[in-house]
C-alpha positions as CSV (number, residue, x, y, z in Angstrom):
1,M,-73.3,-136.4,-50.4
2,K,-74.4,-134.4,-47.5
3,E,-73.3,-131.2,-47.1
4,T,-73.2,-129.3,-43.9
5,R,-71.8,-125.8,-42.5
6,S,-68.7,-127.3,-41.2
7,T,-68.1,-128.9,-44.7
8,H,-68.2,-125.8,-46.4
9,R,-65.4,-124.4,-44.4
10,R,-63.2,-126.3,-46.9
11,G,-63.4,-123.4,-49.1
12,R,-61.0,-121.8,-46.7
13,T,-57.3,-122.3,-46.8
14,S,-55.2,-123.3,-43.6
15,G,-53.9,-120.0,-44.0
16,R,-57.1,-117.9,-43.5
17,L,-58.1,-120.0,-40.6
18,A,-55.0,-119.0,-38.7
19,I,-55.7,-115.5,-39.5
20,V,-59.0,-115.6,-38.1
21,L,-57.7,-117.5,-34.8
22,C,-54.9,-114.6,-34.5
23,L,-57.5,-112.0,-34.9
24,L,-59.5,-113.2,-32.3
25,L,-56.7,-113.5,-29.8
26,V,-55.5,-109.9,-30.7
27,V,-59.1,-108.5,-30.5
28,A,-59.7,-110.3,-27.4
29,L,-56.3,-108.9,-25.6
30,L,-56.4,-105.1,-26.8
31,P,-59.6,-103.5,-25.6
32,A,-58.5,-104.0,-22.1
33,A,-54.9,-102.7,-22.8
34,A,-56.1,-99.5,-24.7
35,S,-58.6,-98.8,-22.0
36,A,-55.8,-98.6,-19.6
37,I,-54.9,-95.3,-21.0
38,P,-56.5,-92.4,-19.1
39,G,-58.4,-89.7,-20.7
40,T,-61.2,-91.0,-22.9
41,I,-63.7,-93.7,-21.7
42,T,-65.2,-96.0,-24.1
43,D,-67.6,-99.0,-24.0
44,A,-65.8,-100.6,-26.7
45,N,-66.3,-104.4,-27.1
46,A,-64.0,-107.1,-28.8
47,M,-67.2,-108.4,-31.0
48,Y,-70.3,-106.7,-32.6
49,L,-73.1,-108.5,-34.4
50,N,-74.3,-106.7,-37.8
51,S,-73.3,-103.1,-36.7
52,A,-70.9,-101.6,-34.1
53,T,-71.3,-98.3,-32.0
54,I,-68.8,-97.4,-29.6
55,T,-69.5,-94.3,-27.3
56,L,-67.0,-91.8,-26.4
57,T,-66.7,-89.9,-23.1
58,P,-65.9,-87.2,-23.2
59,A,-66.0,-86.5,-27.1
60,C,-62.8,-86.6,-29.1
61,S,-61.5,-86.5,-32.7
62,Y,-60.6,-90.2,-34.3
63,T,-59.6,-92.3,-37.3
64,L,-61.3,-95.6,-38.4
65,D,-59.1,-97.9,-40.3
66,G,-56.7,-95.5,-41.2
67,G,-58.8,-93.2,-42.6
68,P,-59.1,-89.4,-42.3
69,V,-59.1,-87.8,-39.1
70,M,-62.7,-87.2,-38.1
71,A,-63.9,-84.2,-36.0
72,A,-64.7,-84.8,-32.2
73,A,-67.8,-87.1,-31.5
74,T,-69.4,-88.8,-28.6
75,S,-69.7,-92.1,-30.5
76,V,-68.4,-94.0,-33.6
77,T,-70.5,-96.4,-35.8
78,T,-69.8,-98.8,-38.6
79,P,-71.9,-101.6,-40.2
80,V,-69.3,-102.8,-42.3
81,Y,-68.2,-106.5,-41.6
82,G,-64.6,-107.6,-40.7
83,A,-61.8,-106.3,-38.2
84,H,-61.6,-102.6,-37.7
85,V,-59.1,-100.3,-35.7
86,L,-60.3,-97.2,-34.0
87,A,-57.8,-94.7,-33.1
88,L,-58.9,-91.8,-30.7
89,N,-57.0,-88.6,-30.2
90,T,-57.5,-88.1,-26.3
91,T,-56.0,-85.7,-23.9
92,W,-55.6,-86.4,-20.1
93,K,-54.1,-84.6,-17.2
94,D,-51.0,-85.7,-15.5
95,N,-50.2,-83.8,-12.1
96,A,-46.7,-84.0,-12.7
97,T,-46.2,-83.1,-16.2
98,G,-49.3,-81.2,-17.2
99,T,-51.8,-82.1,-20.0
100,T,-50.5,-84.7,-22.6
101,Q,-52.1,-85.8,-25.9
102,T,-51.7,-89.4,-26.9
103,V,-53.6,-91.8,-29.3
104,M,-56.1,-94.6,-27.8
105,T,-56.2,-97.6,-30.3
106,I,-59.0,-99.8,-30.2
107,P,-59.4,-102.8,-32.4
108,F,-62.8,-104.7,-32.6
109,F,-64.7,-107.0,-35.2
110,V,-68.0,-106.7,-36.5
111,D,-69.5,-110.1,-37.4
112,D,-72.6,-110.9,-39.8
113,D,-75.2,-113.1,-39.3
114,V,-77.6,-112.3,-42.3
115,V,-78.0,-115.4,-44.6
116,P,-77.0,-114.6,-48.3
117,S,-79.4,-115.2,-50.9
118,V,-79.0,-117.0,-54.5
119,T,-81.3,-117.2,-57.5
120,C,-81.2,-119.4,-60.2
121,D,-82.9,-118.8,-63.8
122,A,-83.2,-122.6,-64.8
123,A,-86.2,-123.1,-66.9
124,T,-88.3,-126.1,-67.1
125,S,-87.2,-127.2,-70.6
126,Y,-84.5,-126.5,-73.2
127,V,-83.6,-127.4,-76.6
128,T,-80.2,-128.9,-77.1
129,T,-78.3,-126.9,-74.5
130,A,-79.5,-125.4,-71.3
131,S,-77.7,-122.1,-70.2
132,I,-78.3,-121.5,-66.4
133,T,-77.3,-118.4,-64.5
134,M,-76.8,-118.2,-60.7
135,T,-76.6,-114.9,-58.8
136,A,-75.6,-114.7,-55.5
137,T,-76.1,-111.5,-53.2
138,D,-75.3,-110.6,-49.5
139,N,-76.9,-107.7,-47.5
140,F,-75.6,-104.2,-48.4
141,N,-73.2,-104.1,-45.4
142,G,-72.6,-107.6,-45.1
143,S,-69.5,-109.7,-45.5
144,D,-70.1,-110.3,-49.2
145,I,-70.1,-113.7,-51.0
146,D,-67.5,-116.0,-50.3
147,C,-68.3,-118.7,-52.6
148,L,-71.1,-120.2,-54.8
149,Y,-71.8,-123.8,-54.9
150,Y,-73.6,-126.0,-57.4
151,R,-73.7,-129.6,-58.6
152,I,-75.5,-131.2,-61.7
153,D,-77.2,-134.4,-61.6
154,G,-75.8,-135.2,-57.9
155,G,-72.4,-135.3,-59.3
156,K,-69.2,-133.3,-58.2
157,L,-69.4,-130.3,-56.0
158,V,-68.5,-127.0,-58.1
159,Q,-66.9,-124.3,-55.9
160,V,-66.8,-120.8,-57.6
161,V,-64.9,-118.4,-55.5
162,S,-65.5,-114.8,-55.7
163,D,-63.1,-111.7,-55.9
164,A,-64.5,-110.4,-52.6
165,S,-63.2,-113.4,-50.9
166,N,-59.7,-112.9,-52.1
167,A,-60.0,-108.9,-51.6
168,A,-61.3,-109.9,-47.9
169,T,-58.3,-111.9,-47.0
170,K,-55.9,-109.0,-48.2
171,A,-57.8,-106.8,-46.2
172,T,-57.7,-108.8,-43.2
173,I,-54.1,-109.4,-43.3
174,A,-53.4,-105.6,-43.5
175,R,-55.8,-105.0,-40.5
176,L,-53.9,-107.2,-38.6
177,T,-50.7,-105.7,-39.2
178,K,-52.1,-102.6,-37.5
179,L,-53.4,-104.6,-34.8
180,S,-50.1,-106.1,-34.1
181,A,-48.6,-102.7,-33.9
182,A,-51.4,-102.0,-31.4
183,V,-50.1,-104.6,-28.9
184,A,-47.3,-102.1,-27.9
185,A,-50.1,-100.3,-25.9
186,P,-49.4,-99.5,-22.3
187,P,-49.5,-102.8,-20.2
188,L,-52.4,-103.8,-18.1
189,D,-53.0,-102.4,-14.6
190,T,-53.2,-105.9,-13.0
191,Y,-54.3,-104.5,-9.8
192,D,-57.6,-103.3,-11.4
193,Q,-58.1,-105.7,-14.6
194,T,-59.6,-109.0,-14.0
195,P,-58.1,-111.6,-16.4
196,G,-60.2,-112.4,-18.9
197,H,-60.4,-115.3,-21.7
198,A,-57.3,-113.7,-23.2
199,D,-55.2,-115.0,-20.7
200,Y,-55.2,-118.5,-22.5
201,S,-51.9,-119.5,-20.8
202,A,-54.0,-120.3,-17.5
203,I,-56.7,-122.5,-19.2
204,G,-54.6,-124.3,-22.2
205,P,-55.2,-124.1,-25.9
206,C,-58.1,-122.8,-27.5
207,S,-59.6,-126.4,-28.1
208,M,-60.4,-126.5,-24.4
209,C,-63.2,-124.5,-25.0
210,H,-63.8,-124.2,-28.7
211,A,-64.7,-126.4,-31.2
212,L,-62.1,-125.9,-34.0
213,N,-63.0,-127.0,-37.6
214,T,-60.2,-128.9,-39.3
215,P,-60.1,-128.1,-43.0
216,E,-61.7,-130.8,-45.1
217,P,-60.5,-131.5,-49.1
218,T,-61.8,-129.1,-51.1
219,S,-64.4,-129.1,-53.7
220,T,-63.5,-128.9,-57.4
221,P,-62.7,-125.2,-58.1
222,E,-63.8,-123.1,-60.9
223,P,-62.5,-119.8,-62.3
224,T,-64.0,-116.9,-60.4
225,G,-67.5,-115.6,-61.4
226,T,-68.5,-112.4,-62.5
227,A,-68.7,-109.8,-59.6
228,V,-72.2,-108.1,-59.3
229,P,-73.1,-105.4,-56.5
230,H,-72.6,-107.4,-53.1
231,G,-72.4,-110.7,-55.0
232,L,-71.2,-113.1,-57.8
233,L,-72.8,-114.2,-60.6
234,K,-72.0,-117.6,-62.6
235,T,-73.4,-119.0,-65.9
236,I,-73.2,-122.7,-66.9
237,T,-73.9,-124.7,-69.9
238,V,-75.4,-128.1,-69.7
239,T,-76.0,-130.6,-72.5
240,G,-77.5,-134.0,-73.0
241,V,-81.1,-134.9,-73.9
242,G,-82.9,-136.0,-71.2
243,T,-84.0,-134.8,-67.4
244,H,-81.5,-133.0,-65.3
245,T,-81.2,-131.5,-61.7
246,I,-79.1,-128.5,-60.4
247,E,-78.5,-128.2,-56.9
248,Y,-77.1,-124.9,-55.6
249,W,-76.5,-122.5,-52.7
250,T,-74.1,-119.8,-51.3
251,M,-72.0,-118.8,-48.6
252,D,-70.7,-115.6,-47.5
253,I,-67.4,-114.7,-45.8
254,A,-68.7,-114.7,-42.6
255,R,-69.7,-118.4,-43.1
256,N,-73.5,-117.7,-43.3
257,E,-75.0,-120.3,-45.8
258,S,-78.1,-120.2,-47.9
259,A,-80.8,-123.0,-48.0
260,H,-79.8,-125.7,-50.6
261,V,-82.5,-125.4,-53.8
262,T,-82.7,-128.1,-56.1
263,K,-84.4,-127.5,-59.6
264,T,-85.3,-129.9,-62.5
265,F,-84.9,-129.2,-66.1
266,A,-85.3,-131.2,-69.4
267,I,-83.4,-131.0,-72.4
268,T,-84.9,-132.1,-75.8
269,A,-83.2,-132.7,-79.2
270,P,-83.9,-130.2,-81.8
271,A,-86.8,-130.8,-84.3
272,P,-85.4,-132.3,-87.6
273,V,-85.1,-129.9,-90.5
274,L,-87.9,-131.2,-92.9
275,V,-87.4,-131.5,-96.9
276,S,-90.0,-129.3,-98.5
277,T,-92.2,-130.7,-100.8
278,K,-94.7,-129.6,-103.4
279,V,-97.6,-131.5,-105.2
280,T,-99.7,-130.6,-108.0
281,M,-103.0,-131.3,-109.4
282,N,-104.6,-131.5,-113.1
283,V,-107.9,-133.1,-114.4
284,N,-108.4,-134.0,-118.1
285,L,-112.1,-132.4,-118.2
286,T,-113.8,-129.9,-116.2
287,S,-117.4,-130.5,-117.6
288,L,-118.8,-134.2,-117.6
289,S,-122.0,-136.0,-118.1
290,L,-123.1,-138.0,-114.9
291,G,-121.8,-141.5,-115.1
292,R,-118.5,-140.4,-116.3
293,S,-115.2,-140.5,-114.5
294,A,-112.8,-137.4,-114.3
295,H,-109.2,-138.3,-114.7
296,F,-107.0,-136.4,-112.0
297,F,-103.3,-136.5,-112.1
298,G,-100.3,-134.7,-110.9
299,V,-96.6,-134.9,-109.5
300,I,-94.7,-134.5,-106.2
301,A,-91.4,-133.3,-105.7
302,P,-88.9,-134.5,-104.6
303,N,-89.2,-138.0,-105.6
304,M,-91.0,-140.5,-103.4
305,P,-91.2,-144.2,-103.2
306,N,-93.4,-145.8,-105.4
307,G,-96.8,-146.2,-103.5
308,T,-96.6,-143.2,-101.2
309,P,-100.0,-142.2,-100.3
310,I,-101.7,-139.1,-101.0
311,S,-104.9,-137.8,-99.8
312,F,-107.4,-137.1,-102.5
313,L,-109.8,-134.7,-101.1
314,V,-113.4,-133.7,-102.6
315,R,-116.0,-131.0,-101.5
316,K,-119.2,-130.4,-103.3
317,A,-120.5,-126.9,-103.6
318,G,-122.4,-125.6,-100.7
319,Q,-120.6,-127.8,-98.4
320,T,-117.9,-126.5,-95.9
321,K,-116.3,-129.7,-95.0
322,W,-113.5,-131.7,-97.1
323,T,-114.1,-135.5,-97.6
324,R,-111.0,-137.9,-98.3
325,A,-111.7,-140.1,-101.2
326,V,-111.1,-143.8,-100.8
327,P,-108.6,-145.3,-101.5
328,Y,-105.8,-143.0,-101.2
329,A,-104.2,-141.6,-104.6
330,R,-100.5,-143.3,-104.8
331,T,-97.4,-142.5,-106.5
332,Y,-96.0,-144.4,-109.1
333,S,-92.8,-143.8,-111.3
334,A,-91.1,-142.2,-108.5
335,H,-93.2,-139.1,-108.5
336,H,-96.5,-139.2,-110.5
337,W,-99.8,-139.8,-109.1
338,S,-103.1,-140.5,-110.6
339,Y,-106.9,-140.9,-109.6
340,Y,-110.3,-141.5,-111.2
341,Y,-113.4,-139.9,-109.6
342,H,-117.1,-140.0,-110.5
343,P,-119.9,-138.7,-108.3
344,N,-123.5,-140.3,-107.9
345,T,-125.2,-137.0,-108.2
346,R,-124.8,-134.1,-110.5
347,G,-123.5,-130.8,-109.5
348,T,-120.2,-128.8,-109.1
349,Y,-117.4,-130.3,-107.2
350,Y,-113.9,-129.2,-105.7
351,F,-110.8,-131.2,-105.5
352,K,-107.3,-131.0,-104.1
353,V,-104.6,-133.6,-103.0
354,K,-102.6,-133.1,-100.0
355,F,-99.2,-134.9,-98.9
356,S,-99.1,-135.3,-95.2
357,A,-95.8,-134.7,-93.6
358,T,-93.3,-137.5,-92.6
359,A,-90.3,-137.7,-90.5
360,T,-88.3,-136.7,-93.5
361,F,-90.5,-134.5,-95.4
362,A,-92.7,-131.5,-95.0
363,G,-96.5,-131.6,-95.9
364,S,-97.9,-129.8,-98.9
365,T,-101.3,-129.3,-100.6
366,S,-102.2,-128.7,-104.2
367,R,-104.2,-126.0,-105.9
368,T,-108.1,-126.4,-105.9
369,V,-109.6,-127.8,-109.2
370,T,-113.2,-127.4,-110.1
371,V,-115.5,-130.0,-112.1
372,V,-119.1,-130.1,-113.1
373,W,-121.1,-133.1,-113.7
374,K,-124.4,-132.3,-115.6
């Protein structure tokens, strides 16, 4: 299923969309109304990108977003994403009543166009179970992570919502309350102000000039992931032997979306736990005349089916390579083995037997036995 930026707005509730629309209307209306108060001149705009700087002429004290009163300054700067309310303590001269102090309220919005990032520690292979961690982060002053999205093997889309997303909604509602109170500012001087886009009654509803996004069905939600600085962390577990894919991306509260990334990994079954074995070797005589056979024998544990092959290995003194005698030694009576051997030349010979591992039993090798043919 192809995902687009519009599709991912599905993570927003209809209530949040309503808040954003109201915010845009209020922010569009109020700067002009606030500037109608004489005394301090500002160059405030309704919207800023990534950082807002508002110049004040002359300097005056102020509060930002209901914070402490700051000393008189000629500018106010904030790089923090979201809706803000700047309250100026300004004075002006009224010829009839003398000097008056009042508060100029200026709402504005700082937008964010910095794309968030997401990392995934998926390895290429796992045994039995794959544990994969995705970490989505936004820039220091950005809007913070809204949701992390992922799907396994092209299946259902899973949406992990961050705590920051819920906190941003509460903060926006709180600031909208302050913005609503600011609507009571002095009326516009209609002789000096040119009606702007805020005069929507003259041009019809917002849909006349904006492409509004209609909420789509939500993806499958998951519990909130673990918060990390400016981001969100989510660890998932994948099972099932075979090859798998994980597709993941993230979106911040300002609706900036990271690129979709797909990784492939494999899960294999655990290696079987083999049964340990032990094979022994003995010989009837250790010194013989050339032409006589030495009788080698031993046992293997645990019991094996009759006829189980055991390699009989021989090496003459002075040689470095072991040679397997033909045919194999084979088991009988469940766990015994027996083998007769005689060389063609005199000398000292070394012998051992080896049981090679199977799908059930681990391999083992006997001790080395020395026999001399004179």
